[in-house]
C-alpha positions in Angstrom: 165.3 251.1 72.2 161.4 253.4 71.5 161.5 254.7 75.0 160.9 258.2 75.6 162.6 260.4 78.5 161.2 263.0 79.7 163.7 265.6 81.1 163.1 268.0 83.1 164.6 269.6 86.3 167.8 268.9 85.1 171.4 271.3 84.2 172.9 271.9 80.9 175.2 269.9 82.9 173.3 267.1 83.8 171.7 266.5 81.0 175.3 266.2 78.9 176.6 263.7 81.9 173.5 261.5 81.4 173.7 261.5 76.9 177.5 261.0 77.4 177.3 257.9 79.8 174.3 256.3 77.2 176.3 256.4 74.1 179.5 255.0 76.1 177.5 252.3 77.1 176.1 252.0 73.4 179.9 251.9 72.5 181.2 249.2 74.2 177.8 246.9 73.6 178.2 247.9 69.5 182.7 247.5 70.0 182.3 243.5 71.9 180.3 242.7 69.3 182.3 243.6 66.9 185.4 242.1 68.1 183.3 238.3 68.0 184.3 236.7 64.9 181.9 233.5 64.7 179.6 236.5 64.1 177.0 236.6 61.5 175.9 239.6 59.1 174.2 240.5 56.0 175.8 241.2 53.1 174.6 245.1 53.6 176.7 245.1 56.7 179.6 243.7 54.3 179.2 245.8 52.1 179.3 249.0 54.7 182.3 247.3 56.2 184.4 247.1 52.6 183.6 250.7 51.5 182.0 248.9 48.1 178.8 247.7 46.9 176.3 244.9 47.7 176.8 243.2 43.4 181.2 243.1 44.8 179.7 241.6 48.0 177.8 238.6 45.3 181.1 239.1 43.4 183.2 238.1 45.5 181.2 234.7 46.8 180.8 233.7 43.3 184.9 234.0 42.9 185.2 232.2 46.6 186.4 234.6 48.4 183.9 235.2 50.2 182.4 232.2 51.8 178.0 232.6 51.5 176.1 230.8 55.4 172.6 230.2 54.0 170.0 231.1 57.0 166.6 230.7 56.2 166.1 232.3 53.1 168.6 235.0 53.7 172.6 235.2 53.7 175.0 235.7 56.0 178.8 236.1 56.2 181.2 235.7 58.9 182.2 239.0 60.1 186.1 236.8 60.7 186.2 235.7 57.2 185.0 239.5 55.9 187.6 241.2 58.1 190.4 238.2 56.7 189.5 239.7 52.9 190.5 243.5 54.3 193.3 242.3 55.6 194.9 240.4 51.9 194.4 243.2 50.0 
């Protein structure tokens, strides 16, 4: 991800095409990951998906609306369960 690319002797249009292709490729990768229903996500990621604070996510876990999955020392949630909560509210 931290690759350095030196662009010289390119026109503005060629650079624009290179950037557009890179962004398109990254977006396709992101969308594929987003569709994976059994993907584990962090509490922070769940909070961003729901547009709430992490405290709210922990509250939802406490009352049983979201099931927490301990992986090592971290807490994870299934993306599909978070998305289901979105649909229920």
